[in-house]
C-alpha positions as CSV (number, residue, x, y, z in Angstrom):
1,M,-125.9,-60.8,-226.0
2,D,-128.2,-57.9,-226.4
3,Y,-127.4,-55.0,-224.1
4,A,-130.4,-52.9,-225.2
5,Y,-133.3,-53.2,-222.7
6,K,-136.5,-52.1,-224.3
7,R,-140.1,-52.0,-223.0
8,T,-143.3,-50.4,-224.4
9,T,-145.7,-48.6,-222.3
10,T,-148.7,-46.3,-222.5
11,G,-147.6,-44.2,-219.6
12,S,-146.3,-40.6,-220.0
13,F,-142.6,-40.0,-220.4
14,D,-142.3,-38.2,-217.1
15,G,-144.3,-40.9,-215.3
16,V,-142.2,-43.7,-216.7
17,A,-139.0,-41.8,-215.9
18,K,-140.1,-41.5,-212.2
19,D,-140.9,-45.3,-212.2
20,V,-137.5,-46.1,-213.6
21,E,-135.8,-44.0,-211.0
22,R,-137.8,-45.6,-208.2
23,S,-136.9,-49.0,-209.5
24,I,-133.2,-48.2,-209.7
25,D,-133.3,-47.2,-206.1
26,A,-135.5,-50.1,-205.0
27,H,-132.9,-52.5,-206.4
28,G,-130.1,-50.9,-204.5
29,F,-128.4,-49.1,-207.5
30,L,-127.4,-45.5,-207.8
31,V,-127.9,-43.1,-210.7
32,S,-124.5,-41.4,-211.4
33,G,-125.8,-39.4,-214.4
34,I,-128.8,-38.6,-216.5
35,H,-128.6,-37.6,-220.1
36,D,-131.7,-35.9,-221.6
37,V,-130.7,-36.7,-225.2
38,H,-133.8,-35.0,-226.7
39,V,-132.9,-31.7,-224.9
40,T,-129.3,-31.9,-226.1
41,L,-130.3,-32.5,-229.7
42,A,-133.1,-29.9,-229.7
43,A,-130.5,-27.3,-228.7
44,K,-128.6,-28.3,-231.9
45,G,-131.8,-28.1,-234.1
46,F,-132.7,-31.8,-234.1
47,H,-136.0,-32.6,-232.6
48,I,-136.8,-36.1,-231.5
49,R,-139.2,-37.7,-229.1
50,P,-138.2,-37.7,-225.5
51,L,-135.2,-39.9,-224.8
52,R,-133.3,-40.2,-221.5
53,I,-130.2,-42.3,-220.7
54,Y,-129.5,-43.2,-217.1
55,E,-126.0,-44.0,-215.9
56,V,-126.7,-46.7,-213.3
57,R,-124.0,-48.2,-211.1
58,E,-123.7,-50.2,-207.9
59,P,-123.0,-48.3,-204.7
60,R,-119.3,-47.7,-204.1
61,D,-119.2,-50.3,-201.3
62,R,-120.3,-53.1,-203.7
63,Y,-118.5,-51.8,-206.8
64,V,-116.0,-54.2,-208.5
65,P,-114.4,-52.7,-211.6
66,T,-114.4,-54.9,-214.6
67,G,-111.8,-53.0,-216.6
68,P,-111.4,-52.9,-220.4
69,T,-111.9,-56.7,-220.7
70,S,-115.7,-56.3,-221.1
71,V,-115.2,-54.1,-224.2
72,T,-112.6,-56.3,-225.8
73,Q,-114.7,-59.5,-225.3
74,D,-117.8,-57.9,-226.8
75,P,-117.8,-54.3,-228.2
76,R,-121.5,-54.1,-227.8
77,A,-120.8,-53.6,-224.1
78,T,-120.2,-49.9,-225.0
79,L,-124.0,-49.6,-225.3
80,V,-124.2,-49.6,-221.5
81,M,-121.2,-47.4,-220.9
82,P,-121.7,-43.7,-220.0
83,C,-119.0,-42.4,-222.3
């Protein structure tokens, strides 16, 4: 299974970020964290193109924890984990 979800666009980074956030909300999910990787790396002297990682989760009333089983069955599951 491939956990990386990639799409190509001609839109601006900020415009696409807003679209992603609207889509997350429209599908009933919540953003629990946003990581601006390019900002973090730039502060350490590494300059890359804009890169943002969203921590997306189900609302607490629908949340069903999966536990460590997901990781032990397929370590690539860590690609979608916030830590």
